[in-house]
CHARMM-style PDB file with segment names, atoms N, HN, CA, C and O in Angstrom:
ATOM      1  N   UNK     1     -28.836  61.708 101.588  1.00  0.00      PROA
ATOM      2  CA  UNK     1     -30.123  61.921 101.101  1.00  0.00      PROA
ATOM      3  C   UNK     1     -30.982  62.373 102.224  1.00  0.00      PROA
ATOM      4  O   UNK     1     -31.846  63.237 102.075  1.00  0.00      PROA
ATOM      5  N   UNK     2     -30.734  61.781 103.347  1.00  0.00      PROA
ATOM      6  HN  UNK     2     -30.032  61.080 103.468  1.00  0.00      PROA
ATOM      7  CA  UNK     2     -31.630  61.845 104.589  1.00  0.00      PROA
ATOM      8  C   UNK     2     -31.115  63.236 105.263  1.00  0.00      PROA
ATOM      9  O   UNK     2     -31.887  63.901 105.954  1.00  0.00      PROA
ATOM     10  N   UNK     3     -30.004  63.572 105.066  1.00  0.00      PROA
ATOM     11  HN  UNK     3     -29.377  63.033 104.504  1.00  0.00      PROA
ATOM     12  CA  UNK     3     -29.466  64.803 105.797  1.00  0.00      PROA
ATOM     13  C   UNK     3     -30.068  65.962 104.954  1.00  0.00      PROA
ATOM     14  O   UNK     3     -30.352  67.017 105.522  1.00  0.00      PROA
ATOM     15  N   UNK     4     -30.285  65.796 103.542  1.00  0.00      PROA
ATOM     16  HN  UNK     4     -30.055  64.939 103.080  1.00  0.00      PROA
ATOM     17  CA  UNK     4     -30.895  66.831 102.814  1.00  0.00      PROA
ATOM     18  C   UNK     4     -32.244  67.311 103.166  1.00  0.00      PROA
ATOM     19  O   UNK     4     -32.579  68.494 103.089  1.00  0.00      PROA
ATOM     20  N   UNK     5     -33.074  66.260 103.592  1.00  0.00      PROA
ATOM     21  HN  UNK     5     -32.802  65.300 103.655  1.00  0.00      PROA
ATOM     22  CA  UNK     5     -34.374  66.438 103.996  1.00  0.00      PROA
ATOM     23  C   UNK     5     -34.227  67.197 105.415  1.00  0.00      PROA
ATOM     24  O   UNK     5     -34.833  68.241 105.654  1.00  0.00      PROA
ATOM     25  N   UNK     6     -33.460  66.638 106.224  1.00  0.00      PROA
ATOM     26  HN  UNK     6     -32.968  65.789 106.029  1.00  0.00      PROA
ATOM     27  CA  UNK     6     -33.418  67.138 107.442  1.00  0.00      PROA
ATOM     28  C   UNK     6     -33.183  68.710 107.507  1.00  0.00      PROA
ATOM     29  O   UNK     6     -33.885  69.541 108.082  1.00  0.00      PROA
ATOM     30  N   UNK     7     -31.889  68.929 106.690  1.00  0.00      PROA
ATOM     31  HN  UNK     7     -31.319  68.253 106.223  1.00  0.00      PROA
ATOM     32  CA  UNK     7     -31.706  70.385 106.531  1.00  0.00      PROA
ATOM     33  C   UNK     7     -32.741  71.297 105.986  1.00  0.00      PROA
ATOM     34  O   UNK     7     -32.846  72.457 106.383  1.00  0.00      PROA
ATOM     35  N   UNK     8     -33.565  70.736 105.004  1.00  0.00      PROA
ATOM     36  HN  UNK     8     -33.480  69.793 104.681  1.00  0.00      PROA
ATOM     37  CA  UNK     8     -34.710  71.445 104.409  1.00  0.00      PROA
ATOM     38  C   UNK     8     -35.776  71.518 105.418  1.00  0.00      PROA
ATOM     39  O   UNK     8     -36.306  72.626 105.497  1.00  0.00      PROA
ATOM     40  N   UNK     9     -36.186  70.679 106.148  1.00  0.00      PROA
ATOM     41  HN  UNK     9     -35.755  69.778 106.084  1.00  0.00      PROA
ATOM     42  CA  UNK     9     -37.022  70.815 107.215  1.00  0.00      PROA
ATOM     43  C   UNK     9     -36.644  71.918 108.220  1.00  0.00      PROA
ATOM     44  O   UNK     9     -37.455  72.778 108.564  1.00  0.00      PROA
ATOM     45  N   UNK    10     -35.311  71.857 108.702  1.00  0.00      PROA
ATOM     46  HN  UNK    10     -34.652  71.159 108.422  1.00  0.00      PROA
ATOM     47  CA  UNK    10     -34.747  72.841 109.668  1.00  0.00      PROA
ATOM     48  C   UNK    10     -34.700  74.159 109.031  1.00  0.00      PROA
ATOM     49  O   UNK    10     -34.796  75.116 109.799  1.00  0.00      PROA
ATOM     50  N   UNK    11     -34.577  74.391 107.831  1.00  0.00      PROA
ATOM     51  HN  UNK    11     -34.499  73.613 107.207  1.00  0.00      PROA
ATOM     52  CA  UNK    11     -34.582  75.702 107.144  1.00  0.00      PROA
ATOM     53  C   UNK    11     -36.122  76.211 107.089  1.00  0.00      PROA
ATOM     54  O   UNK    11     -36.423  77.363 107.401  1.00  0.00      PROA
ATOM     55  N   UNK    12     -37.014  75.300 106.687  1.00  0.00      PROA
ATOM     56  HN  UNK    12     -36.770  74.364 106.433  1.00  0.00      PROA
ATOM     57  CA  UNK    12     -38.539  75.835 106.741  1.00  0.00      PROA
ATOM     58  C   UNK    12     -39.059  76.076 108.072  1.00  0.00      PROA
ATOM     59  O   UNK    12     -39.928  76.937 108.204  1.00  0.00      PROA
ATOM     60  N   UNK    13     -38.570  75.320 109.238  1.00  0.00      PROA
ATOM     61  HN  UNK    13     -37.863  74.620 109.131  1.00  0.00      PROA
ATOM     62  CA  UNK    13     -38.927  75.678 110.570  1.00  0.00      PROA
ATOM     63  C   UNK    13     -38.298  77.036 111.032  1.00  0.00      PROA
ATOM     64  O   UNK    13     -38.959  77.854 111.672  1.00  0.00      PROA
ATOM     65  N   UNK    14     -37.098  77.221 110.707  1.00  0.00      PROA
ATOM     66  HN  UNK    14     -36.562  76.556 110.187  1.00  0.00      PROA
ATOM     67  CA  UNK    14     -36.286  78.377 111.220  1.00  0.00      PROA
ATOM     68  C   UNK    14     -37.083  79.648 110.449  1.00  0.00      PROA
ATOM     69  O   UNK    14     -37.306  80.664 111.107  1.00  0.00      PROA
ATOM     70  N   UNK    15     -37.449  79.581 109.234  1.00  0.00      PROA
ATOM     71  HN  UNK    15     -37.269  78.755 108.699  1.00  0.00      PROA
ATOM     72  CA  UNK    15     -38.181  80.626 108.498  1.00  0.00      PROA
ATOM     73  C   UNK    15     -39.531  80.788 109.020  1.00  0.00      PROA
ATOM     74  O   UNK    15     -40.074  81.890 108.936  1.00  0.00      PROA
ATOM     75  N   UNK    16     -40.214  79.645 109.630  1.00  0.00      PROA
ATOM     76  HN  UNK    16     -39.773  78.750 109.698  1.00  0.00      PROA
ATOM     77  CA  UNK    16     -41.574  79.712 110.178  1.00  0.00      PROA
ATOM     78  C   UNK    16     -41.405  80.641 111.588  1.00  0.00      PROA
ATOM     79  O   UNK    16     -42.029  81.665 111.865  1.00  0.00      PROA
ATOM     80  N   UNK    17     -40.598  80.111 112.210  1.00  0.00      PROA
ATOM     81  HN  UNK    17     -40.092  79.279 111.985  1.00  0.00      PROA
ATOM     82  CA  UNK    17     -40.337  80.739 113.510  1.00  0.00      PROA
ATOM     83  C   UNK    17     -39.887  82.208 113.379  1.00  0.00      PROA
ATOM     84  O   UNK    17     -40.367  83.088 114.095  1.00  0.00      PROA
ATOM     85  N   UNK    18     -38.931  82.448 112.424  1.00  0.00      PROA
ATOM     86  HN  UNK    18     -38.542  81.734 111.843  1.00  0.00      PROA
ATOM     87  CA  UNK    18     -38.503  83.762 112.160  1.00  0.00      PROA
ATOM     88  C   UNK    18     -39.755  84.794 111.795  1.00  0.00      PROA
ATOM     89  O   UNK    18     -39.820  85.921 112.285  1.00  0.00      PROA
ATOM     90  N   UNK    19     -40.562  84.357 111.036  1.00  0.00      PROA
ATOM     91  HN  UNK    19     -40.510  83.441 110.638  1.00  0.00      PROA
ATOM     92  CA  UNK    19     -41.803  85.072 110.487  1.00  0.00      PROA
ATOM     93  C   UNK    19     -42.749  85.355 111.737  1.00  0.00      PROA
ATOM     94  O   UNK    19     -43.299  86.449 111.858  1.00  0.00      PROA
ATOM     95  N   UNK    20     -42.913  84.351 112.638  1.00  0.00      PROA
ATOM     96  HN  UNK    20     -42.467  83.462 112.539  1.00  0.00      PROA
ATOM     97  CA  UNK    20     -43.690  84.494 114.000  1.00  0.00      PROA
ATOM     98  C   UNK    20     -42.956  85.522 114.775  1.00  0.00      PROA
ATOM     99  O   UNK    20     -43.582  86.322 115.470  1.00  0.00      PROA
ATOM    100  N   UNK    21     -41.874  85.541 114.707  1.00  0.00      PROA
ATOM    101  HN  UNK    21     -41.366  84.890 114.143  1.00  0.00      PROA
ATOM    102  CA  UNK    21     -40.957  86.669 115.805  1.00  0.00      PROA
ATOM    103  C   UNK    21     -41.111  87.911 115.205  1.00  0.00      PROA
ATOM    104  O   UNK    21     -41.330  88.905 115.898  1.00  0.00      PROA
ATOM    105  N   UNK    22     -41.002  87.982 113.757  1.00  0.00      PROA
ATOM    106  HN  UNK    22     -40.824  87.175 113.194  1.00  0.00      PROA
ATOM    107  CA  UNK    22     -41.326  89.470 113.213  1.00  0.00      PROA
ATOM    108  C   UNK    22     -42.677  90.029 113.509  1.00  0.00      PROA
ATOM    109  O   UNK    22     -42.801  91.202 113.862  1.00  0.00      PROA
ATOM    110  N   UNK    23     -43.787  89.150 113.363  1.00  0.00      PROA
ATOM    111  HN  UNK    23     -43.687  88.197 113.076  1.00  0.00      PROA
ATOM    112  CA  UNK    23     -45.101  89.622 113.769  1.00  0.00      PROA
ATOM    113  C   UNK    23     -45.075  90.044 115.177  1.00  0.00      PROA
ATOM    114  O   UNK    23     -45.365  91.198 115.494  1.00  0.00      PROA
ATOM    115  N   UNK    24     -44.726  89.114 116.063  1.00  0.00      PROA
ATOM    116  HN  UNK    24     -44.491  88.176 115.806  1.00  0.00      PROA
ATOM    117  CA  UNK    24     -44.509  89.608 117.679  1.00  0.00      PROA
ATOM    118  C   UNK    24     -43.857  90.914 117.713  1.00  0.00      PROA
ATOM    119  O   UNK    24     -44.307  91.868 118.347  1.00  0.00      PROA
ATOM    120  N   UNK    25     -42.848  90.935 117.055  1.00  0.00      PROA
ATOM    121  HN  UNK    25     -42.483  90.160 116.540  1.00  0.00      PROA
ATOM    122  CA  UNK    25     -42.132  92.272 117.300  1.00  0.00      PROA
ATOM    123  C   UNK    25     -42.786  93.490 116.739  1.00  0.00      PROA
ATOM    124  O   UNK    25     -42.669  94.570 117.317  1.00  0.00      PROA
ATOM    125  N   UNK    26     -43.535  93.348 115.529  1.00  0.00      PROA
ATOM    126  HN  UNK    26     -43.631  92.470 115.060  1.00  0.00      PROA
ATOM    127  CA  UNK    26     -44.478  94.470 115.043  1.00  0.00      PROA
ATOM    128  C   UNK    26     -45.523  94.782 115.911  1.00  0.00      PROA
ATOM    129  O   UNK    26     -45.918  95.934 116.088  1.00  0.00      PROA
ATOM    130  N   UNK    27     -46.023  93.711 116.505  1.00  0.00      PROA
ATOM    131  HN  UNK    27     -45.702  92.775 116.360  1.00  0.00      PROA
ATOM    132  CA  UNK    27     -47.299  94.096 117.387  1.00  0.00      PROA
ATOM    133  C   UNK    27     -46.766  94.874 118.677  1.00  0.00      PROA
ATOM    134  O   UNK    27     -47.402  95.792 119.195  1.00  0.00      PROA
ATOM    135  N   UNK    28     -45.660  94.462 119.094  1.00  0.00      PROA
ATOM    136  HN  UNK    28     -45.143  93.716 118.673  1.00  0.00      PROA
ATOM    137  CA  UNK    28     -44.984  94.921 120.196  1.00  0.00      PROA
ATOM    138  C   UNK    28     -44.672  96.441 119.877  1.00  0.00      PROA
ATOM    139  O   UNK    28     -44.913  97.370 120.648  1.00  0.00      PROA
ATOM    140  N   UNK    29     -44.141  96.543 118.710  1.00  0.00      PROA
ATOM    141  HN  UNK    29     -43.946  95.789 118.083  1.00  0.00      PROA
ATOM    142  CA  UNK    29     -43.869  98.109 118.351  1.00  0.00      PROA
ATOM    143  C   UNK    29     -44.985  98.949 118.349  1.00  0.00      PROA
ATOM    144  O   UNK    29     -45.033 100.007 118.978  1.00  0.00      PROA
ATOM    145  N   UNK    30     -46.155  98.362 117.444  1.00  0.00      PROA
ATOM    146  HN  UNK    30     -46.116  97.503 116.934  1.00  0.00      PROA
ATOM    147  CA  UNK    30     -47.333  99.068 117.533  1.00  0.00      PROA
ATOM    148  C   UNK    30     -47.767  99.414 118.870  1.00  0.00      PROA
ATOM    149  O   UNK    30     -48.159 100.574 118.993  1.00  0.00      PROA
ATOM    150  N   UNK    31     -47.788  98.686 119.892  1.00  0.00      PROA
ATOM    151  HN  UNK    31     -47.470  97.743 119.792  1.00  0.00      PROA
ATOM    152  CA  UNK    31     -48.362  98.675 121.178  1.00  0.00      PROA
ATOM    153  C   UNK    31     -47.469  99.855 122.004  1.00  0.00      PROA
ATOM    154  O   UNK    31     -47.972 100.484 122.934  1.00  0.00      PROA
ATOM    155  N   UNK    32     -46.269 100.043 121.606  1.00  0.00      PROA
ATOM    156  HN  UNK    32     -45.860  99.533 120.850  1.00  0.00      PROA
ATOM    157  CA  UNK    32     -45.494 101.035 122.339  1.00  0.00      PROA
ATOM    158  C   UNK    32     -45.567 102.500 121.455  1.00  0.00      PROA
ATOM    159  O   UNK    32     -45.225 103.571 121.957  1.00  0.00      PROA
ATOM    160  N   UNK    33     -46.027 102.377 120.178  1.00  0.00      PROA
ATOM    161  HN  UNK    33     -46.304 101.507 119.770  1.00  0.00      PROA
ATOM    162  CA  UNK    33     -46.069 103.600 119.285  1.00  0.00      PROA
ATOM    163  C   UNK    33     -47.429 103.707 118.785  1.00  0.00      PROA
ATOM    164  O   UNK    33     -47.589 103.438 117.595  1.00  0.00      PROA
ATOM    165  N   UNK    34     -48.519 104.078 119.530  1.00  0.00      PROA
ATOM    166  HN  UNK    34     -48.389 104.296 120.498  1.00  0.00      PROA
ATOM    167  CA  UNK    34     -49.881 103.991 119.028  1.00  0.00      PROA
ATOM    168  C   UNK    34     -50.103 105.010 117.913  1.00  0.00      PROA
ATOM    169  O   UNK    34     -51.061 104.889 117.150  1.00  0.00      PROA
ATOM    170  N   UNK    35     -49.189 106.055 117.806  1.00  0.00      PROA
ATOM    171  HN  UNK    35     -48.410 106.153 118.426  1.00  0.00      PROA
ATOM    172  CA  UNK    35     -49.452 107.219 116.870  1.00  0.00      PROA
ATOM    173  C   UNK    35     -49.317 106.558 115.411  1.00  0.00      PROA
ATOM    174  O   UNK    35     -49.986 107.087 114.523  1.00  0.00      PROA
ATOM    175  N   UNK    36     -48.622 105.600 115.122  1.00  0.00      PROA
ATOM    176  HN  UNK    36     -48.078 105.170 115.843  1.00  0.00      PROA
ATOM    177  CA  UNK    36     -48.556 104.905 113.718  1.00  0.00      PROA
ATOM    178  C   UNK    36     -49.538 104.014 113.296  1.00  0.00      PROA
ATOM    179  O   UNK    36     -49.504 103.483 112.186  1.00  0.00      PROA
ATOM    180  N   UNK    37     -50.591 103.782 114.291  1.00  0.00      PROA
ATOM    181  HN  UNK    37     -50.618 104.214 115.192  1.00  0.00      PROA
ATOM    182  CA  UNK    37     -51.839 103.028 114.027  1.00  0.00      PROA
ATOM    183  C   UNK    37     -51.594 101.587 114.298  1.00  0.00      PROA
ATOM    184  O   UNK    37     -50.479 101.230 114.677  1.00  0.00      PROA
ATOM    185  N   UNK    38     -52.608 100.697 114.120  1.00  0.00      PROA
ATOM    186  HN  UNK    38     -53.513 100.987 113.812  1.00  0.00      PROA
ATOM    187  CA  UNK    38     -52.511  99.298 114.494  1.00  0.00      PROA
ATOM    188  C   UNK    38     -51.586  98.479 113.234  1.00  0.00      PROA
ATOM    189  O   UNK    38     -51.430  98.815 112.060  1.00  0.00      PROA
ATOM    190  N   UNK    39     -51.155  97.507 113.842  1.00  0.00      PROA
ATOM    191  HN  UNK    39     -51.282  97.234 114.796  1.00  0.00      PROA
ATOM    192  CA  UNK    39     -50.475  96.613 112.760  1.00  0.00      PROA
ATOM    193  C   UNK    39     -51.458  95.981 111.707  1.00  0.00      PROA
ATOM    194  O   UNK    39     -52.574  95.575 112.029  1.00  0.00      PROA
ATOM    195  N   UNK    40     -50.985  95.930 110.478  1.00  0.00      PROA
ATOM    196  HN  UNK    40     -50.078  96.259 110.216  1.00  0.00      PROA
ATOM    197  CA  UNK    40     -51.964  95.331 109.367  1.00  0.00      PROA
ATOM    198  C   UNK    40     -51.563  93.887 109.351  1.00  0.00      PROA
ATOM    199  O   UNK    40     -50.460  93.565 108.908  1.00  0.00      PROA
ATOM    200  N   UNK    41     -52.448  92.966 109.836  1.00  0.00      PROA
ATOM    201  HN  UNK    41     -53.343  93.227 110.196  1.00  0.00      PROA
ATOM    202  CA  UNK    41     -52.325  91.491 109.916  1.00  0.00      PROA
ATOM    203  C   UNK    41     -52.565  91.005 108.462  1.00  0.00      PROA
ATOM    204  O   UNK    41     -53.208  91.619 107.610  1.00  0.00      PROA
ATOM    205  N   UNK    42     -51.985  89.880 108.322  1.00  0.00      PROA
ATOM    206  HN  UNK    42     -51.463  89.381 109.014  1.00  0.00      PROA
ATOM    207  CA  UNK    42     -52.178  89.086 106.918  1.00  0.00      PROA
ATOM    208  C   UNK    42     -53.628  89.006 106.781  1.00  0.00      PROA
ATOM    209  O   UNK    42     -54.304  88.729 107.772  1.00  0.00      PROA
ATOM    210  N   UNK    43     -54.209  89.239 105.566  1.00  0.00      PROA
ATOM    211  HN  UNK    43     -53.659  89.464 104.761  1.00  0.00      PROA
ATOM    212  CA  UNK    43     -55.497  89.282 105.164  1.00  0.00      PROA
ATOM    213  C   UNK    43     -56.402  90.343 105.757  1.00  0.00      PROA
ATOM    214  O   UNK    43     -57.620  90.333 105.577  1.00  0.00      PROA
ATOM    215  N   UNK    44     -55.762  91.260 106.471  1.00  0.00      PROA
ATOM    216  HN  UNK    44     -54.773  91.268 106.617  1.00  0.00      PROA
ATOM    217  CA  UNK    44     -56.567  92.238 107.117  1.00  0.00      PROA
ATOM    218  C   UNK    44     -56.947  93.467 106.220  1.00  0.00      PROA
ATOM    219  O   UNK    44     -57.930  94.176 106.433  1.00  0.00      PROA
ATOM    220  N   UNK    45     -56.074  93.634 105.210  1.00  0.00      PROA
ATOM    221  HN  UNK    45     -55.276  93.058 105.036  1.00  0.00      PROA
ATOM    222  CA  UNK    45     -56.416  94.868 104.347  1.00  0.00      PROA
ATOM    223  C   UNK    45     -56.518  94.378 102.836  1.00  0.00      PROA
ATOM    224  O   UNK    45     -56.665  93.192 102.539  1.00  0.00      PROA
ATOM    225  N   UNK    46     -56.441  95.238 102.069  1.00  0.00      PROA
ATOM    226  HN  UNK    46     -56.321  96.201 102.309  1.00  0.00      PROA
ATOM    227  CA  UNK    46     -56.426  94.935 100.677  1.00  0.00      PROA
ATOM    228  C   UNK    46     -55.433  94.237 100.118  1.00  0.00      PROA
ATOM    229  O   UNK    46     -54.316  94.703 100.340  1.00  0.00      PROA
ATOM    230  N   UNK    47     -55.481  93.208  99.422  1.00  0.00      PROA
ATOM    231  HN  UNK    47     -56.389  92.829  99.242  1.00  0.00      PROA
ATOM    232  CA  UNK    47     -54.135  92.483  98.898  1.00  0.00      PROA
ATOM    233  C   UNK    47     -54.492  92.122  97.395  1.00  0.00      PROA
ATOM    234  O   UNK    47     -55.391  92.714  96.797  1.00  0.00      PROA
ATOM    235  N   UNK    48     -53.745  91.133  96.834  1.00  0.00      PROA
ATOM    236  HN  UNK    48     -53.015  90.652  97.319  1.00  0.00      PROA
ATOM    237  CA  UNK    48     -54.056  90.822  95.654  1.00  0.00      PROA
ATOM    238  C   UNK    48     -55.031  89.894  95.499  1.00  0.00      PROA
ATOM    239  O   UNK    48     -55.430  89.601  94.372  1.00  0.00      PROA
ATOM    240  N   UNK    49     -55.566  89.281  96.695  1.00  0.00      PROA
ATOM    241  HN  UNK    49     -55.242  89.519  97.611  1.00  0.00      PROA
ATOM    242  CA  UNK    49     -56.550  88.249  96.534  1.00  0.00      PROA
ATOM    243  C   UNK    49     -57.874  88.439  97.185  1.00  0.00      PROA
ATOM    244  O   UNK    49     -58.649  87.513  97.424  1.00  0.00      PROA
ATOM    245  N   UNK    50     -58.084  89.668  97.452  1.00  0.00      PROA
ATOM    246  HN  UNK    50     -57.455  90.420  97.258  1.00  0.00      PROA
ATOM    247  CA  UNK    50     -59.396  90.189  98.175  1.00  0.00      PROA
ATOM    248  C   UNK    50     -60.357  90.687  97.094  1.00  0.00      PROA
ATOM    249  O   UNK    50     -61.349  91.325  97.448  1.00  0.00      PROA
ATOM    250  N   UNK    51     -60.148  90.458  95.907  1.00  0.00      PROA
ATOM    251  HN  UNK    51     -59.343  89.940  95.620  1.00  0.00      PROA
ATOM    252  CA  UNK    51     -61.184  91.034  94.919  1.00  0.00      PROA
ATOM    253  C   UNK    51     -61.303  92.469  94.721  1.00  0.00      PROA
ATOM    254  O   UNK    51     -62.409  92.949  94.473  1.00  0.00      PROA
ATOM    255  N   UNK    52     -60.180  93.260  94.813  1.00  0.00      PROA
ATOM    256  HN  UNK    52     -59.281  92.870  95.014  1.00  0.00      PROA
ATOM    257  CA  UNK    52     -60.196  94.699  94.625  1.00  0.00      PROA
ATOM    258  C   UNK    52     -60.213  94.782  93.168  1.00  0.00      PROA
ATOM    259  O   UNK    52     -59.576  94.016  92.445  1.00  0.00      PROA
ATOM    260  N   UNK    53     -61.135  95.957  92.660  1.00  0.00      PROA
ATOM    261  HN  UNK    53     -61.653  96.579  93.248  1.00  0.00      PROA
ATOM    262  CA  UNK    53     -61.126  96.356  91.424  1.00  0.00      PROA
ATOM    263  C   UNK    53     -60.791  97.799  91.364  1.00  0.00      PROA
ATOM    264  O   UNK    53     -61.440  98.626  92.005  1.00  0.00      PROA
ATOM    265  N   UNK    54     -59.696  98.148  90.533  1.00  0.00      PROA
ATOM    266  HN  UNK    54     -59.168  97.476  90.012  1.00  0.00      PROA
ATOM    267  CA  UNK    54     -59.377  99.440  90.485  1.00  0.00      PROA
ATOM    268  C   UNK    54     -58.741  99.973  91.827  1.00  0.00      PROA
ATOM    269  O   UNK    54     -57.841  99.348  92.388  1.00  0.00      PROA
ATOM    270  N   UNK    55     -59.238 101.131  92.302  1.00  0.00      PROA
ATOM    271  HN  UNK    55     -59.968 101.639  91.846  1.00  0.00      PROA
ATOM    272  CA  UNK    55     -58.766 101.580  93.662  1.00  0.00      PROA
ATOM    273  C   UNK    55     -59.889 101.157  94.898  1.00  0.00      PROA
ATOM    274  O   UNK    55     -59.649 101.374  96.085  1.00  0.00      PROA
ATOM    275  N   UNK    56     -60.851 100.670  94.525  1.00  0.00      PROA
ATOM    276  HN  UNK    56     -61.046 100.494  93.560  1.00  0.00      PROA
ATOM    277  CA  UNK    56     -61.967 100.353  95.590  1.00  0.00      PROA
ATOM    278  C   UNK    56     -61.797  98.922  95.956  1.00  0.00      PROA
ATOM    279  O   UNK    56     -61.508  98.056  95.130  1.00  0.00      PROA
ATOM    280  N   UNK    57     -61.981  98.709  97.190  1.00  0.00      PROA
ATOM    281  HN  UNK    57     -62.216  99.413  97.861  1.00  0.00      PROA
ATOM    282  CA  UNK    57     -61.731  97.319  97.654  1.00  0.00      PROA
ATOM    283  C   UNK    57     -63.150  96.806  98.153  1.00  0.00      PROA
ATOM    284  O   UNK    57     -63.822  97.495  98.921  1.00  0.00      PROA
ATOM    285  N   UNK    58     -63.565  95.609  97.704  1.00  0.00      PROA
ATOM    286  HN  UNK    58     -63.019  95.049  97.080  1.00  0.00      PROA
ATOM    287  CA  UNK    58     -64.835  95.106  97.969  1.00  0.00      PROA
ATOM    288  C   UNK    58     -64.950  94.813  99.597  1.00  0.00      PROA
ATOM    289  O   UNK    58     -66.056  94.808 100.138  1.00  0.00      PROA
ATOM    290  N   UNK    59     -63.845  94.592 100.269  1.00  0.00      PROA
ATOM    291  HN  UNK    59     -62.947  94.596  99.830  1.00  0.00      PROA
ATOM    292  CA  UNK    59     -63.995  94.359 101.778  1.00  0.00      PROA
ATOM    293  C   UNK    59     -64.311  95.550 102.449  1.00  0.00      PROA
ATOM    294  O   UNK    59     -65.146  95.513 103.353  1.00  0.00      PROA
ATOM    295  N   UNK    60     -63.710  96.703 102.107  1.00  0.00      PROA
ATOM    296  HN  UNK    60     -63.032  96.733 101.373  1.00  0.00      PROA
ATOM    297  CA  UNK    60     -64.186  98.022 102.733  1.00  0.00      PROA
ATOM    298  C   UNK    60     -65.493  98.525 102.491  1.00  0.00      PROA
ATOM    299  O   UNK    60     -66.045  99.252 103.317  1.00  0.00      PROA
ATOM    300  N   UNK    61     -66.170  98.106 101.143  1.00  0.00      PROA
ATOM    301  HN  UNK    61     -65.722  97.515 100.472  1.00  0.00      PROA
ATOM    302  CA  UNK    61     -67.362  98.698 100.857  1.00  0.00      PROA
ATOM    303  C   UNK    61     -68.442  97.683 101.713  1.00  0.00      PROA
ATOM    304  O   UNK    61     -69.545  98.189 101.921  1.00  0.00      PROA
ATOM    305  N   UNK    62     -68.257  96.514 102.147  1.00  0.00      PROA
ATOM    306  HN  UNK    62     -67.360  96.104 101.978  1.00  0.00      PROA
ATOM    307  CA  UNK    62     -69.190  95.720 102.793  1.00  0.00      PROA
ATOM    308  C   UNK    62     -69.273  96.388 104.413  1.00  0.00      PROA
ATOM    309  O   UNK    62     -70.272  96.359 105.132  1.00  0.00      PROA
ATOM    310  N   UNK    63     -68.129  96.901 104.708  1.00  0.00      PROA
ATOM    311  HN  UNK    63     -67.318  96.924 104.124  1.00  0.00      PROA
ATOM    312  CA  UNK    63     -68.145  97.535 106.303  1.00  0.00      PROA
ATOM    313  C   UNK    63     -68.834  98.740 106.411  1.00  0.00      PROA
ATOM    314  OT1 UNK    63     -68.922  99.305 107.502  1.00  0.00      PROA
TER     315      UNK     63
END
C-alpha cells in the first residue's frame, strides 16, 4: 500500500519535472530561432478558458 503511494508520487514528480524541461527546451529553441516568434506560454494566448466568443478573443480586444 505504501509503495503504491510512493510510486504515484514519483510518477507525478517525474511528469512535473518533464514538463518544466519541455518548457525550458522550447524557450531555448525560440531564443536560437527568433524567426519563428516567441514561445506561447500557458495562459498567454487564447485558450478554452479565456472567454473567447467565436473567432474574437476578449484578451486581444483589451490590448
